[in-house]
ZAPARO-898751 format. One record per atom (N, C-alpha, C): x, y, z; residue in one letter. Coordinates in pm, whole numbers, padded with zeros to 5 digits, always signed. Example, Ala and Ser with C-alpha at 12.3 -4.5 7.8 and 13.67 -1.06 7.14 Angstrom:
BEGIN
+01319-00569+00780a +01230-00450+00780a +01320-00330+00780a +01285-00225+00708s +01367-00106+00714s +01290+00003+00787s 
end
This chain:
BEGIN
-01111+05763+11129m -01114+05768+10984m -01243+05821+10948m -01278+05950+10893l -01390+06052+10878l -01467+05937+10787l -01635+05952+10820g -01713+05855+10730g -01726+05905+10602g -01823+05875+10508v -01844+05879+10352v -01951+06024+10381v -02053+06043+10454m -02087+06141+10473m -02013+06252+10498m -01899+06245+10602n -01816+06416+10611n -01784+06453+10490n -01779+06574+10490k -01710+06676+10391k -01592+06782+10464k -01510+06788+10390t -01375+06860+10425t -01373+06957+10315t -01418+07140+10347l -01406+07250+10265l -01252+07238+10292l -01159+07400+10272h -01072+07498+10277h -01072+07598+10241h -01062+07699+10305l -01092+07823+10324l -00929+07880+10307l -00928+07914+10150d -00843+07963+10121d -00735+08108+10190d -00664+08128+10281l -00638+08256+10281l -00491+08223+10336l -00374+08188+10225g -00269+08143+10199g -00237+08108+10396g -00137+08101+10431e -00098+08050+10553e -00162+08057+10624e -00288+08163+10664r -00365+08161+10726r -00510+08066+10712r -00504+07958+10605g -00626+07885+10567g -00631+07821+10631g -00750+07742+10652y -00811+07624+10717y -00909+07538+10683y -00905+07434+10777p -00982+07330+10683p -01163+07372+10778p -01285+07321+10757i -01359+07363+10777i -01447+07188+10740i -01449+07113+10860f -01477+06981+10849f -01600+06924+10878f -01709+06884+10837i -01874+06904+10821i -01864+06714+10826i -02006+06717+10981g -02078+06590+10907g -02082+06507+11021g -02090+06398+11040p -02144+06309+11212p -01989+06291+11287p -02012+06255+11389r -01913+06211+11484r -01785+06249+11460r -01759+06408+11465l -01672+06408+11471l -01577+06481+11568l -01658+06504+11694l -01562+06511+11861l -01523+06439+11878l -01489+06269+11868g -01410+06210+11927g -01318+06182+11750g -01285+06259+11675q -01225+06214+11533q -01079+06331+11634q -00983+06243+11673a -00801+06319+11710a -00779+06378+11608a -00768+06311+11468d -00719+06367+11354d -00789+06509+11305d -00897+06557+11343c -00928+06684+11334c -00880+06756+11438c -00855+06748+11525y -00766+06880+11615y -00606+06874+11626y -00559+06712+11626r -00430+06737+11664r -00272+06823+11525r -00375+06829+11425p -00239+06876+11351p -00241+07012+11338p -00419+07079+11439y -00416+07241+11417y -00379+07300+11593y -00288+07216+11704i -00262+07261+11816i -00084+07237+11815i -00044+07342+11824r +00104+07383+11801r +00166+07335+11953r +00121+07363+12035g +00174+07388+12169g +00100+07244+12279g +00139+07270+12408r +00079+07117+12470r -00033+07216+12558r -00102+07374+12565q -00169+07392+12652q -00261+07393+12575q -00412+07331+12648v -00553+07305+12559v -00617+07422+12651v -00703+07515+12612m -00800+07557+12694m -00968+07618+12665m -00997+07497+12704l -01148+07377+12672l -01260+07580+12709l -01332+07610+12609v -01419+07721+12651v -01570+07638+12608v -01643+07652+12684s -01773+07598+12683s -01920+07727+12741s -02025+07641+12746n -02090+07688+12821n -02186+07605+12893n -02290+07661+13041e -02375+07616+13096e -02404+07484+13022e -02468+07560+12892t -02579+07449+12871t -02485+07328+12758t -02427+07354+12709v -02361+07278+12581v -02248+07181+12706v -02153+07230+12745a -02084+07181+12815a -02122+06980+12870a -02235+07015+12969p -02250+06893+13039p -02273+06791+12882p -02328+06803+12741l -02357+06720+12685l -02244+06700+12616l -02137+06810+12570y -01997+06752+12473y -01866+06758+12568y -01903+06885+12633l -01729+06857+12652l -01664+06732+12744l -01729+06633+12784d -01640+06501+12825d -01595+06438+12688d -01660+06473+12535s -01608+06356+12403s -01487+06483+12390s -01459+06596+12358v -01382+06695+12358v -01247+06655+12480v -01276+06662+12578r -01196+06605+12693r -01079+06466+12668r -01181+06365+12643q -01175+06249+12616q -01000+06256+12509q -01058+06315+12355t -01007+06304+12214t -00861+06372+12247t -00838+06481+12361l -00762+06526+12378l -00695+06520+12515l -00704+06443+12561s -00655+06363+12679s -00472+06369+12667s -00409+06331+12633e -00287+06364+12611e -00226+06490+12614e -00295+06679+12638y -00258+06774+12605y -00282+06795+12757y -00229+06926+12785q -00259+06961+12930q -00384+07082+12947q -00518+07012+12975l -00647+07068+12986l -00645+07123+13072l -00750+07296+13058a -00795+07358+13140a -00946+07358+13058a -01042+07450+13159e -01170+07493+13084e -01281+07598+13186e -01279+07670+13100v -01369+07767+13166v -01522+07733+13091v -01645+07749+13188i -01760+07771+13148i -01808+07907+13197i -01860+07887+13072l -01931+08038+13031l -02115+08073+13060l -02167+08150+13095p -02292+08162+13120p -02416+08129+12986p -02490+08110+13017d -02500+08067+12792d -02601+08187+12798d -02610+08232+12669g -02726+08350+12603g -02684+08470+12585g -02752+08517+12484e -02669+08698+12399e -02651+08790+12460e -02699+08765+12623k -02692+08873+12697k -02558+08884+12784k -02513+08774+12734y -02351+08738+12841y -02210+08792+12762y -02260+08831+12603k -02156+08866+12555k -02102+08986+12525k -02016+08961+12685t -02025+09102+12725t -01867+09115+12786t -01783+09198+12758l -01687+09229+12848l -01632+09206+12985l -01703+09187+13031e -01726+09128+13194e -01715+09013+13222e -01825+08913+13075v -01796+08813+13098v -01698+08729+13012v -01666+08811+12954l -01517+08761+12843l -01388+08717+12956l -01396+08823+13064q -01263+08863+13173q -01293+08699+13218q -01367+08658+13221r -01364+08477+13286r -01220+08426+13171r -01296+08405+13131i -01142+08334+12984i -01021+08345+13023i -01012+08474+13009y -00876+08608+13020y -00832+08495+13180y -00874+08513+13326d -00875+08501+13446d -00799+08295+13401d -00873+08258+13352g -00853+08104+13344g -00718+08080+13276g -00673+08130+13149l -00575+08193+13096l -00447+08204+13179l -00477+08282+13260l -00356+08343+13327l -00345+08241+13474l -00464+08180+13518q -00451+08150+13662q -00397+08030+13607q -00367+07982+13493h -00307+07882+13433h -00197+07873+13403h -00156+08016+13422r -00031+08017+13345r -00023+07960+13162r -00145+07970+13134f -00075+07984+12944f -00031+08059+12876f +00090+08003+12831n +00162+08102+12732n +00142+08115+12576n +00277+08148+12528r +00225+08191+12396r +00165+08097+12320r +00243+07949+12372n +00149+07864+12252n +00073+07735+12276n +00004+07848+12355c -00138+07759+12400c -00227+07770+12245c -00333+07661+12255s -00477+07728+12211s -00560+07703+12281s -00683+07785+12237l -00838+07769+12306l -00915+07711+12212l -01028+07633+12273i -01068+07519+12160i -01263+07599+12184i -01355+07649+12075a -01483+07721+12146a -01580+07565+12081a -01618+07541+12263l -01734+07455+12219l -01870+07499+12226l -01945+07522+12144g -02072+07616+12158g -02157+07705+12038g -02197+07764+12093g -02269+07830+11957g -02221+07983+11926g -02272+08008+11892g -02219+08184+11831g -02137+08266+11973g -02200+08274+12030v -02157+08327+12157v -02023+08285+12199v -02062+08185+12179v -01928+08159+12274v -01767+08101+12154v -01834+08097+12026g -01711+08087+11921g -01715+08240+11955g -01753+08379+11922d -01734+08486+11897d -01637+08548+12003d -01630+08484+12159m -01587+08533+12262m -01447+08453+12327m -01408+08343+12316t -01352+08234+12286t -01238+08265+12146t -01294+08328+12059g -01208+08422+11949g -01132+08516+11981g -01224+08629+11999f -01173+08782+12072f -01048+08766+12162f -01065+08622+12268a -00992+08565+12368a -00869+08550+12351a -00891+08437+12213a -00758+08404+12158a -00666+08578+12064a -00787+08586+11965a -00714+08747+11923a -00612+08827+11978a -00686+08842+12157t -00628+08974+12233t -00560+08876+12317t -00539+08751+12356y -00436+08718+12473y -00295+08693+12449y -00173+08751+12516q -00063+08758+12469q -00076+08831+12288q -00133+08880+12321r -00140+08986+12118r -00126+08859+11999r -00214+08724+12074g -00300+08645+11934g -00233+08499+11999g -00308+08411+11967v -00326+08272+12005v -00372+08233+11925v -00332+08058+11901d -00438+07992+11853d -00573+07960+11879d -00708+07920+11820f -00814+07862+11864f -00866+07796+11762f -00924+07692+11801i -01023+07571+11706i -01185+07592+11742i -01255+07625+11635q -01385+07628+11697q -01482+07500+11648q -01551+07451+11787i -01628+07350+11772i -01798+07393+11781i -01833+07471+11645p -02007+07511+11665p -02067+07433+11669p -02178+07465+11791t -02300+07320+11808t -02427+07366+11806t -02410+07502+11719t -02546+07532+11653t -02543+07540+11506t -02647+07517+11452l -02693+07515+11300l -02612+07675+11253l -02712+07784+11344l -02629+07878+11272l -02525+07912+11282l -02398+07844+11422a -02250+07881+11427a -02190+07846+11286a -02263+07695+11306q -02180+07583+11196q -02174+07684+11035q -02280+07754+11032v -02312+07831+10874v -02276+07905+10835v -02226+08010+10998d -02189+08164+10982d -02082+08205+11115d -02120+08206+11161s -01990+08260+11258s -01863+08210+11333s -01901+08088+11285s -01721+08027+11327s -01654+08014+11171s -01678+08037+11085v -01645+08093+10984v -01619+08212+10949v -01461+08260+10901g -01442+08344+10862g -01357+08464+10964g -01331+08416+11063g -01275+08502+11160g -01292+08586+11234g -01458+08666+11199k -01495+08781+11319k -01547+08716+11461k -01477+08813+11541t -01480+08787+11672t -01552+08921+11725t -01557+08858+11875g -01579+08989+11936g -01704+08956+12030g -01790+09086+12100v -01795+09138+12228v -01955+09241+12188v -02090+09224+12286n -02161+09283+12227n -02133+09441+12279n -02213+09536+12311h -02166+09697+12408h -02364+09715+12388h -02397+09762+12521p -02531+09781+12549p -02626+09897+12443p -02494+09989+12355l -02579+10047+12256l -02519+10001+12110l -02474+09872+12100g -02482+09842+11966g -02379+09656+11972g -02423+09579+11873k -02405+09420+11877k -02285+09481+11807k -02199+09367+11813n -02070+09310+11813n -01968+09448+11792n -01987+09568+11840m -01960+09693+11777m -01776+09671+11892m -01711+09545+11935i -01579+09569+12035i -01581+09403+11955i -01482+09422+11880g -01357+09289+11878g -01280+09295+11736g -01273+09198+11680a -01141+09196+11590a -01142+09037+11512a -01044+09052+11368f -01069+08953+11266f -00909+08914+11329f -00953+08724+11327h -00888+08653+11414h -00923+08530+11368h -00881+08422+11235q -00934+08339+11217q -00868+08207+11312q -00974+08085+11311p -00907+07960+11367p -00839+07921+11286p -00748+07850+11368r -00685+07725+11307r -00770+07616+11200r -00872+07552+11275a -00961+07460+11184a -01128+07495+11272a -01213+07478+11191v -01370+07423+11213v -01400+07340+11197v -01483+07245+11352l -01527+07118+11361l -01630+07160+11338l -01781+07149+11227a -01912+07097+11234a -01983+06993+11275a -01965+06917+11387d -02045+06800+11426d -02206+06782+11412d -02265+06791+11313t -02377+06725+11259t -02479+06666+11395t -02357+06567+11482d -02452+06530+11595d -02500+06574+11625d -02498+06714+11674t -02428+06806+11816t -02593+06862+11775t -02631+06899+11684l -02794+06958+11673l -02849+06847+11704l -02862+06759+11735a -03009+06634+11779a -03035+06712+11924a -02948+06775+12005t -02970+06841+12142t -03037+06984+12148t -03011+07042+11963l -03061+07146+11950l -03215+07192+11961l -03261+07273+12010d -03428+07296+12017d -03487+07348+11904d -03601+07343+11846a -03652+07342+11765a -03625+07554+11735a -03624+07585+11775r -03645+07773+11800r -03459+07772+11749r -03363+07676+11796q -03263+07728+11765q -03217+07726+11637q -03323+07563+11591l -03230+07520+11411l -03294+07633+11372l -03433+07682+11355s -03477+07771+11255s -03425+07907+11294s -03380+07927+11397a -03246+08066+11409a -03107+08009+11275a -03051+07898+11284g -02985+07883+11172g -03044+07838+11050g -03116+07812+11024l -03213+07824+10890l -03238+07957+10851l -03206+08046+10887a -03208+08171+10820a -03084+08231+10791a -02982+08173+10793e -02855+08213+10716e -02847+08107+10671e -02884+08022+10670v -02872+07921+10553v -02900+08002+10432v -03061+07998+10480i -03172+08074+10381i -03048+08203+10297i -03022+08275+10360k -02934+08389+10324k -02813+08395+10252k -02776+08246+10208y -02692+08204+10136y -02720+08196+09980y -02831+08142+09974g -02955+08113+09875g -03002+08242+09744g -02985+08372+09889l -03078+08514+09846l -02958+08589+09788l -02823+08615+09842i -02724+08651+09815i -02620+08631+09729i -02580+08509+09675m -02492+08430+09517m -02616+08299+09499m -02691+08251+09534d -02679+08090+09478d -02831+08104+09475d -02880+08106+09365a -03075+08131+09326a -03095+07942+09332a -02972+07878+09291e -03016+07707+09269e -02978+07666+09395e -02946+07692+09471f -02942+07650+09684f -03083+07720+09679f -03144+07829+09653f -03248+07899+09741f -03323+07793+09694f -03333+07741+09572a -03476+07644+09527a -03475+07523+09582a -03317+07457+09561w -03282+07346+09690w -03367+07345+09816w -03325+07484+09876l -03369+07489+10012l -03588+07523+10001l -03597+07543+09925e -03779+07597+09885e -03822+07445+09886e -03766+07331+09862t -03790+07153+09804t -03748+07123+09924t -03661+07141+10035h -03585+07021+10123h -03631+07097+10256h -03650+07180+10275i -03668+07275+10429i -03784+07191+10530i -03840+07101+10472e -03934+07031+10585e -03851+06928+10618e -03735+06836+10500r -03610+06745+10550r -03523+06839+10627r -03491+06992+10620l -03383+07007+10732l -03421+07051+10887l -03548+07102+10873l -03638+07102+11030l -03636+06948+11073l -03640+06842+11001a -03661+06704+11047a -03553+06687+11110a -03460+06732+11067r -03275+06737+11116r -03214+06601+11039r -03277+06573+10916d -03240+06467+10809d -03047+06521+10803d -02990+06429+10801t -02860+06417+10829t -02823+06460+10732t -02838+06345+10582e -02800+06395+10518e -02813+06565+10414e -02929+06576+10466a -03001+06719+10374a -02935+06824+10481a -02873+06793+10641l -02790+06862+10704l -02670+06923+10633l -02571+06834+10622v -02474+06830+10598v -02434+06866+10469v -02534+06826+10384y -02585+06977+10233y -02571+07125+10241y -02621+07119+10327a -02668+07245+10329a -02580+07294+10409a -02512+07265+10537i -02429+07344+10598i -02259+07344+10511i -02228+07220+10410e -02087+07262+10321e -02145+07336+10196e -02241+07378+10140r -02279+07441+10092r -02326+07618+10141r -02343+07612+10237s -02342+07719+10314s -02243+07753+10315s -02118+07688+10340c -02002+07712+10402c -01878+07764+10261c -01988+07670+10180r -01826+07696+10092r -01925+07837+10008r -02006+07901+10008c -02037+08012+09984c -01966+08116+10073c -01957+08106+10147k -01914+08186+10265k -01783+08207+10284k -01695+08057+10255a -01565+08055+10209a -01483+08131+10093a -01569+08125+10020e -01567+08192+09857e -01518+08363+09894e -01651+08363+09958i -01658+08572+09997i -01555+08602+10104i -01530+08566+10183v -01397+08604+10279v -01251+08568+10216v -01231+08436+10157a -01128+08438+10065a -01052+08565+10007a -01213+08626+09928a -01222+08714+09816a -01189+08834+09896a -01268+08880+10045d -01262+09001+10057d -01237+08949+10212d -01130+08932+10365e -01155+08849+10449e -01163+08980+10519e -01156+09091+10547r -01139+09197+10622r -01321+09341+10603r -01363+09280+10493e -01495+09319+10471e -01498+09463+10437e -01417+09470+10304s -01371+09670+10236s -01481+09612+10143s -01580+09526+10084g -01605+09518+09968g -01738+09371+10013g -01644+09296+09908q -01818+09199+09876q -01804+09121+09988q -01773+09112+10114r -01825+09045+10176r -01908+09104+10271r -01924+09222+10287a -02058+09312+10329a -02186+09239+10262a -02191+09220+10200l -02258+09079+10126l -02343+09004+10242l -02243+08923+10336l -02313+08818+10393l -02365+08925+10546l -02439+09044+10529n -02459+09121+10574n -02600+09148+10554n -02685+09054+10468l -02805+09052+10434l -02917+09066+10537l -03005+09183+10566g -03071+09166+10681g -03049+09216+10798g -02897+09206+10831h -02818+09214+10919h -02838+09382+11049h -02837+09485+10923t -02845+09583+10972t -03034+09570+11033t -03103+09555+10999f -03253+09552+11040f -03237+09466+11190f -03207+09355+11131g -03162+09290+11245g -03110+09322+11381g -02947+09345+11389h -02909+09469+11477h -03000+09489+11547h -03061+09610+11481a -03164+09700+11566a -03281+09653+11643a -03338+09533+11575i -03409+09473+11622i -03353+09400+11772i -03220+09290+11757e -03160+09314+11854e -03158+09377+12006e -03103+09471+11985t -03025+09594+12063t -03188+09627+12100t -03301+09667+12029g -03366+09742+12090g -03454+09623+12157g -03500+09535+12177m -03538+09457+12216m -03489+09380+12347m -03332+09371+12370g -03286+09344+12464g -03187+09260+12389g -03074+09191+12427y -03030+09131+12354y -03048+08945+12386y -03088+08898+12309g -03145+08727+12378g -03292+08738+12395g -03368+08824+12369n -03520+08819+12388n -03510+08780+12209n -03479+08811+12126w -03485+08761+11942w -03326+08698+11966w -03395+08627+11910l -03263+08497+11872l -03189+08587+11746l -03053+08575+11741h -02991+08646+11642h -03078+08601+11479h -03069+08479+11454g -03108+08459+11347g -03288+08451+11318g -03344+08522+11431e -03480+08543+11408e -03510+08657+11335e -03447+08784+11432a -03377+08902+11379a -03353+08915+11272a -03267+08835+11216v -03177+08866+10996v -03283+08796+10928v -03372+08736+11006a -03503+08634+10905a -03565+08808+10893a -03593+08828+10982t -03719+08961+10982t -03635+09076+10900t -03522+09063+10913g -03422+09186+10826g -03402+09130+10696g -03427+09047+10678m -03382+09001+10516m -03573+09011+10488m -03610+09003+10495a -03780+09014+10492a -03801+09136+10434a -03756+09245+10548m -03738+09371+10485m -03645+09443+10450m -03542+09371+10394a -03458+09414+10313a -03511+09388+10184a -03598+09273+10151a -03654+09210+09997a -03773+09320+09998a -03812+09341+10135d -03964+09473+10115d -03895+09595+10035d -03746+09642+10058l -03730+09712+10014l -03709+09757+09880l -03638+09614+09834s -03582+09608+09737s -03693+09642+09618s -03787+09529+09674a -03914+09538+09571a -03954+09703+09583a -03992+09798+09646r -04046+09890+09644r -03938+10036+09568r -03791+09993+09531h -03746+10038+09473h -03747+09951+09325h -03846+09903+09250g -03828+09785+09172g -03739+09718+09097g -03684+09683+09212w -03583+09551+09172w -03590+09404+09195w -03686+09405+09310l -03697+09267+09310l -03818+09259+09298l -03861+09154+09220a -03989+09127+09127a -04099+09070+09277a -04258+09152+09258a -04291+09076+09359a -04317+08942+09429a -04314+08875+09282a -04303+08694+09275a -04189+08648+09391a -04101+08726+09362d -03997+08695+09461d -03964+08746+09573d -04018+08876+09620l -04025+08917+09742l -04141+08805+09814l -04243+08768+09734q -04314+08622+09842q -04260+08542+09876q -04188+08457+09746r -04082+08353+09794r -04002+08391+09895r -03933+08511+09894v -03817+08493+10029v -03929+08490+10151v -04047+08566+10146r -04142+08585+10241r -04160+08404+10274r -04198+08346+10208e -04316+08222+10176e -04240+08125+10287e -04065+08116+10194l -03951+08023+10276l -03901+08037+10414l -03926+08168+10439l -03864+08203+10582l -03991+08171+10679l -04130+08178+10654t -04203+08124+10731t -04228+07954+10732t -04226+07904+10606r -04209+07717+10628r -04132+07694+10723r -03971+07823+10709a -03844+07771+10812a -03891+07817+10961a -04010+07838+10986r -04058+07899+11112r -03987+08032+11177r -04007+08128+11036l -03890+08256+11151l -03969+08385+11112l -03961+08398+11197p -04071+08567+11202p -04043+08601+11110p -04155+08738+11011v -04109+08818+10914v -04154+08946+10909v -04214+08979+11016e -04234+09117+11069e -04161+09146+11202e -04131+09228+11203p -04048+09320+11291p -04144+09322+11446p -04049+09393+11554p -04182+09396+11672p -04263+09465+11697p -04416+09492+11702p -04484+09659+11736p -04361+09722+11812p -04340+09660+11929e -04239+09762+11987e -04181+09865+11968e -04075+09845+11842l -03989+09930+11786l -04082+10029+11688l -04118+10116+11745e -04146+10228+11640e -04037+10247+11514e -04091+10374+11417p -03994+10383+11277p -03912+10441+11356p -03941+10533+11399r -03783+10648+11456r -03686+10594+11555r -03731+10507+11624r -03657+10412+11717r -03587+10352+11605r -03681+10238+11554f -03587+10221+11472f -03485+10200+11332f -03484+10338+11305s -03418+10430+11238s -03246+10476+11321s -03319+10519+11425e -03191+10555+11527e -03087+10391+11548e -03158+10303+11612l -03065+10184+11632l -02984+10128+11424l -03065+10156+11400m -02987+10106+11245m -02864+10153+11204m -02849+10322+11249a -02765+10383+11281a -02665+10363+11367a -02689+10275+11447v -02554+10294+11502v -02515+10163+11482v -02463+10137+11366d -02422+10002+11286d -02270+10027+11243d -02177+09906+11327k -02068+09876+11249k -02076+09906+11089k -02128+09852+11018k -02151+09881+10910k -02160+10037+10766k -02196+10117+10909a -02188+10251+10851a -02074+10308+10849a -02068+10393+10746l -01937+10474+10669l -01984+10625+10658l -01882+10699+10679d -01885+10788+10709d -01985+10936+10579d -02006+10836+10453s -02099+10892+10412s -02221+10844+10422s -02259+10739+10533g -02392+10679+10541g -02393+10555+10578g -02530+10492+10624l -02544+10320+10644l -02555+10286+10508l -02505+10187+10489r -02534+10098+10372r -02562+09991+10405r -02635+09962+10327l -02786+09821+10294l -02729+09732+10207l -02755+09585+10197v -02770+09485+10126v -02904+09455+10121v -02951+09501+09966l -03043+09453+09905l -03049+09378+09784l -03164+09349+09728l -03173+09257+09618l -03223+09298+09496l -03120+09288+09442h -03202+09300+09256h -03284+09122+09199h -03239+09034+09293a -03279+08876+09230a -03285+08816+09344a -03305+08726+09333v -03263+08605+09444v -03162+08544+09345v -03126+08520+09465g -02924+08468+09391g -02881+08612+09398g -02941+08729+09363e -02799+08848+09355e -02862+08971+09410e -02755+09000+09511a -02760+09063+09619a -02651+09204+09573a -02671+09313+09637v -02583+09473+09611v -02577+09511+09771v -02468+09587+09794v -02451+09650+09907v -02459+09792+09838v -02578+09901+09893c -02581+10032+09820c -02577+10093+09923c -02566+10170+09896g -02539+10355+09968g -02641+10449+09942g -02694+10408+09810d -02769+10521+09676d -02932+10500+09735d -02943+10415+09789y -03069+10367+09847y -03226+10440+09866y -03361+10465+09842d -03393+10575+09838d -03464+10629+09998d -03402+10677+10059a -03454+10702+10233a -03596+10710+10275a -03682+10732+10193g -03793+10766+10174g -03877+10563+10159g -03854+10563+10082l -03906+10412+10003l -03845+10327+10187l -03730+10391+10250l -03680+10257+10328l -03830+10352+10518l -03830+10428+10476q -03862+10498+10615q -04051+10406+10542q -04064+10429+10450q -04221+10323+10449q -04222+10174+10468q -04094+10110+10435t -04128+09990+10469t -04094+09968+10579t -03990+10064+10664l -04007+10092+10829l -04154+10083+10875l -04212+10185+10825a -04380+10246+10848a -04434+10128+10870a -04497+10034+10704d -04555+10015+10707d -04517+09861+10749d -04415+09802+10743r -04400+09655+10843r -04434+09688+10955r -04389+09780+11003v -04369+09775+11209v -04566+09819+11205v -04629+09912+11109s -04776+09924+11161s -04837+09770+11146s -04851+09707+11044m -04904+09613+11025m -04906+09518+11074m -04727+09493+11211t -04738+09422+11290t -04780+09431+11412t -04838+09585+11423g -04866+09627+11524g -05005+09653+11524g -05071+09634+11421s -05233+09622+11395s -05294+09531+11427s 
end
């Protein structure tokens, strides 16, 4: 039985829709798994950090299935085709068939790689997401984006493949280090910025409760974030329009991650800086009020996130890295910018000169 604090959302994609379970003590709830596992074979995929903490609990809950496991190295730098091969090796060595299910137990890297393996093994098998970081619980585990990085660009190799269910167990956040918790808050703040001004204001009041890992506050923030994402994904599953709003700060952020080497800046840290830069560029266009720009920077800072890019990335290099982005179209690079807190827009006709001013001013401020 799920507790009174637990919440369940449904991402409406017709026959491919699925539940998102949110709250404490979910790992041991067999009813959160069984309806979404069609065959007898289950491959558990985790990493060297998470597996010692939570793999036994999942294994015990699913003891009636034919279980196998693959343990990956931990870190963004291992989100590669070479490491992905280990999942395929495990599936083939154990002779897993087309009715098998994969379970991703870990953060965004584990989820993205397991999902991509599921999307491509025997042309597509089922998988379940069990995200163990805040960032994965509010973002990467929901929506069906899967993939790996390439040395020249983040997430450039991947597929859309929806999970059968998502289990966001807030108890797993107790073992998350403070830096990773803050990185997850970047994506939480993003939802307030792109479509939910009331939620942004709630975060301004309650950010310290989230940093203190207050369970009630975490469940509320995760549910509201997932509700925002589910609404957008249901309307635009493959990012042909509205879903691009979820990329606020990501084009700047991916440039930082690629330029600094995967894993040196956490994804949420890079996105936080990217959102601050997007807000800066929006203000330069006269769209975002100066007071709102200050609110954005202050909330990110209170969440213990960076708001200035690394000084090592000089403006020309930053521009080059931004151009190698999967969101670029034939007509050029699109950016997500802000008209107000809670109102974002996908913009292809921004002023390139103002973008260069943002890059030059922010980078020079960091290096001074």
